[in-house]
C-alpha positions as CSV (number, residue, x, y, z in Angstrom):
1,X,38.4,3.8,-0.8
2,X,38.1,0.3,-3.6
3,X,38.5,-2.2,-0.4
4,X,36.3,-0.2,1.6
5,X,33.1,-0.7,-0.6
6,X,34.3,-4.4,-1.6
7,X,33.7,-4.7,1.8
8,X,30.1,-2.4,2.3
9,X,28.5,-4.1,-0.1
10,X,28.1,-7.3,0.9
11,X,27.6,-6.1,4.3
12,X,25.1,-4.1,2.9
13,X,23.7,-7.1,0.9
14,X,23.3,-9.3,3.8
15,X,21.7,-6.8,6.0
16,X,18.9,-6.3,3.1
17,X,18.7,-9.7,2.4
18,X,19.6,-11.4,6.0
19,X,16.6,-12.1,8.9
20,X,15.9,-10.1,11.6
21,X,14.4,-11.5,15.3
22,X,10.2,-11.1,15.9
23,X,9.1,-8.8,17.7
24,X,8.5,-9.8,21.2
25,X,4.1,-11.6,21.1
26,X,2.5,-7.8,22.8
27,X,4.5,-5.8,20.1
28,X,2.5,-7.7,17.3
29,X,-1.1,-6.6,19.6
30,X,0.2,-3.3,21.0
31,X,0.4,-2.1,16.6
32,X,-2.3,-4.1,15.7
33,X,-4.8,-2.0,18.0
34,X,-2.1,1.6,17.2
35,X,-3.7,0.5,13.3
36,X,-7.4,0.0,14.2
37,X,-7.1,2.9,16.8
38,X,-5.9,5.2,13.6
39,X,-8.5,3.5,11.0
40,X,-11.5,3.0,13.3
41,X,-12.5,6.6,14.3
42,X,-13.8,8.8,11.7
43,X,-11.9,12.0,12.7
44,X,-8.0,9.9,12.5
45,X,-9.3,7.5,10.2
46,X,-9.6,11.4,7.7
47,X,-6.1,12.0,8.1
48,X,-4.5,8.3,7.9
49,X,-6.7,7.5,4.7
50,X,-3.5,9.8,2.4
51,X,-1.7,6.6,3.4
52,X,-4.1,4.6,1.6
53,X,-4.8,7.0,-1.4
54,X,-1.0,6.0,-1.9
55,X,-1.3,3.2,-1.5
56,X,-4.4,3.1,-4.4
57,X,-2.5,5.2,-6.6
58,X,0.4,3.4,-6.7
59,X,-1.1,0.4,-7.4
60,X,-2.9,1.6,-10.9
61,X,0.3,3.7,-11.9
62,X,2.9,-0.1,-10.7
63,X,0.1,-1.9,-13.3
64,X,0.0,0.7,-16.0
65,X,3.5,0.1,-16.1
66,X,3.5,-3.6,-15.7
67,X,1.2,-4.3,-18.5
68,X,3.1,-1.9,-21.0
69,X,0.7,1.2,-20.7
70,X,2.2,4.3,-20.4
71,X,2.3,6.0,-16.9
72,X,2.0,10.2,-17.6
73,X,1.2,10.9,-13.7
74,X,-0.4,10.6,-10.8
75,X,-2.1,13.3,-8.1
76,X,-3.3,13.2,-4.5
77,X,-5.0,15.4,-3.4
78,X,-5.9,16.5,0.5
79,X,-9.6,15.1,1.2
80,X,-7.6,11.5,0.1
81,X,-9.1,11.2,-3.8
82,X,-6.2,10.7,-5.9
83,X,-5.9,10.4,-9.7
84,X,-4.2,8.4,-12.1
85,X,-3.5,9.4,-15.8
86,X,-2.1,6.6,-18.0
87,X,-1.8,6.8,-21.9
88,X,-2.7,3.8,-24.3
89,X,-5.6,1.7,-25.3
90,X,-8.6,2.5,-23.1
91,X,-9.5,-1.9,-23.6
92,X,-8.9,-4.7,-23.1
93,X,-6.7,-5.9,-20.0
94,X,-4.3,-3.6,-19.2
95,X,-6.7,-1.2,-18.8
96,X,-8.6,-3.8,-16.6
97,X,-6.1,-4.5,-14.8
98,X,-5.5,-1.0,-13.9
99,X,-8.8,0.0,-13.2
100,X,-9.0,-2.9,-11.2
101,X,-5.6,-2.1,-9.2
102,X,-6.6,0.7,-7.0
103,X,-8.7,-0.9,-4.4
104,X,-7.2,-3.4,-4.3
105,X,-3.3,-2.7,-3.7
106,X,-3.4,-1.6,-0.1
107,X,-4.4,-5.4,0.6
108,X,-2.2,-6.9,-1.6
109,X,0.6,-4.8,-0.7
110,X,-0.1,-5.6,3.7
111,X,-0.8,-9.2,2.3
112,X,3.2,-9.1,1.1
113,X,4.2,-7.5,3.8
114,X,3.0,-9.5,6.0
115,X,4.9,-12.6,4.0
116,X,8.1,-11.0,4.6
117,X,8.3,-9.9,8.2
118,X,6.5,-13.8,9.0
119,X,9.9,-15.0,7.2
120,X,12.4,-12.4,10.0
121,X,12.5,-9.7,6.6
122,X,12.3,-6.7,8.1
123,X,15.0,-4.1,7.1
124,X,14.3,-6.3,3.3
125,X,10.2,-4.8,4.0
126,X,11.3,-2.0,4.8
127,X,13.5,-0.8,2.1
128,X,11.8,-1.8,-0.4
129,X,8.8,0.4,0.7
130,X,11.1,3.2,0.8
131,X,11.8,2.2,-2.8
132,X,8.6,1.9,-4.1
133,X,7.7,5.7,-2.4
134,X,10.9,7.6,-4.5
135,X,9.2,5.7,-7.6
136,X,6.3,6.8,-7.5
137,X,7.7,10.3,-6.1
138,X,8.6,11.3,-9.7
139,X,5.2,10.4,-11.1
140,X,3.4,12.5,-9.2
141,X,1.9,16.5,-10.9
142,X,1.3,18.0,-7.2
143,X,2.3,19.9,-4.7
144,X,-0.1,17.9,-2.1
145,X,0.9,14.7,-3.3
146,X,4.6,15.3,-3.2
147,X,4.5,16.4,0.0
148,X,2.9,13.6,1.6
149,X,4.6,11.4,-0.7
150,X,7.7,12.4,1.0
151,X,6.7,12.2,4.9
152,X,5.5,9.2,3.9
153,X,9.6,7.9,1.8
154,X,11.0,10.1,5.0
155,X,9.6,8.6,7.7
156,X,10.5,4.7,6.4
157,X,14.1,6.2,5.2
158,X,14.7,6.8,9.6
159,X,13.3,4.1,10.6
160,X,14.9,2.0,8.5
161,X,19.1,4.0,9.3
162,X,18.2,5.6,12.3
163,X,16.1,3.0,15.0
164,X,17.2,0.3,16.6
165,X,15.9,-3.5,15.3
166,X,13.1,-3.0,18.3
167,X,11.6,-0.2,16.7
168,X,12.1,-1.3,12.5
169,X,9.9,-4.2,14.0
170,X,7.5,-2.5,15.8
171,X,6.9,0.5,12.7
172,X,7.1,-2.7,9.8
173,X,4.1,-5.0,11.8
174,X,2.1,-1.1,12.6
175,X,2.8,-0.6,9.4
176,X,1.3,-4.0,7.7
177,X,-1.1,-3.9,10.5
178,X,-2.7,-0.4,8.7
179,X,-2.7,-1.7,5.3
180,X,-4.4,-4.9,5.7
181,X,-6.6,-2.6,8.5
182,X,-6.8,-0.2,6.1
183,X,-7.8,-1.5,2.7
184,X,-11.3,-3.4,4.9
185,X,-12.8,0.3,4.9
186,X,-12.5,2.7,1.7
187,X,-14.4,-1.1,0.1
188,X,-17.1,-0.4,2.4
189,X,-17.1,3.8,2.1
190,X,-17.4,2.8,-1.5
191,X,-20.4,0.9,-1.6
192,X,-22.2,2.9,0.8
193,X,-21.6,6.2,-2.2
194,X,-22.7,3.9,-4.1
195,X,-26.1,3.0,-2.7
196,X,-26.7,6.9,-2.1
197,X,-26.6,7.5,-5.7
198,X,-22.4,8.8,-5.6
199,X,-19.6,7.6,-6.9
200,X,-20.5,7.0,-10.6
201,X,-17.2,7.6,-11.6
202,X,-16.1,4.7,-9.0
203,X,-13.0,2.2,-10.4
204,X,-15.8,-1.0,-10.2
205,X,-18.4,1.7,-12.6
206,X,-15.3,2.0,-14.7
207,X,-14.7,-1.9,-14.7
208,X,-18.1,-2.6,-15.2
209,X,-18.1,-0.6,-19.0
210,X,-14.8,-2.3,-19.8
211,X,-16.0,-5.7,-19.1
212,X,-19.5,-5.6,-19.1
213,X,-19.7,-7.4,-15.4
214,X,-22.1,-5.2,-13.2
215,X,-20.4,-2.7,-10.7
216,X,-22.0,-4.6,-8.0
217,X,-19.7,-7.9,-8.8
218,X,-16.6,-5.5,-8.8
219,X,-17.7,-4.8,-6.1
220,X,-18.0,-8.0,-4.0
221,X,-14.3,-8.5,-5.6
222,X,-12.8,-5.4,-3.6
223,X,-14.5,-6.8,-0.5
224,X,-13.1,-10.3,-0.7
225,X,-9.6,-9.3,-2.0
226,X,-9.7,-6.9,0.8
227,X,-10.8,-9.4,4.1
228,X,-9.5,-12.2,2.4
229,X,-6.2,-10.2,3.3
230,X,-6.7,-9.6,6.2
231,X,-7.1,-12.8,7.8
232,X,-4.1,-14.1,5.7
233,X,-1.7,-11.8,7.0
234,X,-3.5,-11.4,10.0
235,X,-2.4,-15.2,11.1
236,X,1.3,-14.7,9.3
237,X,1.3,-12.1,11.3
238,X,-0.1,-13.9,14.6
239,X,2.0,-16.3,14.5
240,X,5.1,-14.9,13.1
């Protein structure tokens, strides 16, 4: 048994940290087309946006922990809204970074994923995403949230362990394209709501109260991060 573990662990580590062959060019273009197909049409976006909400609330939660706040729970709702609750000072850099992390998280996660794929680390991307989803599951506080995170994590787990290299590559590229493209749409949706007088307690408005910087400038930051991530990450994926 000890000898089996001694053999398996190095193999597992080599698989995790090693590189995998890049997919064909047609796979890269097929996955970007698939991502566009679930981001652009409104009926499909209403469903696929749940995945962006997972990244959005996960961003709030991760940054809250990294800045020393106490994360008490995350809720995901069927209308694709969410809520992350943390304890700590209701002001200061920790609270500001936590509030700013939501709308920027999907795009930054996509950018990080693109960087991994550009270096051929497909397995590392899939396992890291699975680990993040498992860690997030511990903090989910409602049934719908548990269901969505379990389904997402289960999909990553199945592909990571059962699918062949080409399927893993296609899945990884599709996920990263989806994060990059899907991260662009929510700031525009928020801008539209605010123009109609809605979303008065949005992340941008909370940041405006915390920093005395107009909410419009925070919204501009959300746009800048999402668009720059799409441009940079897209170049990495297309050149990889």
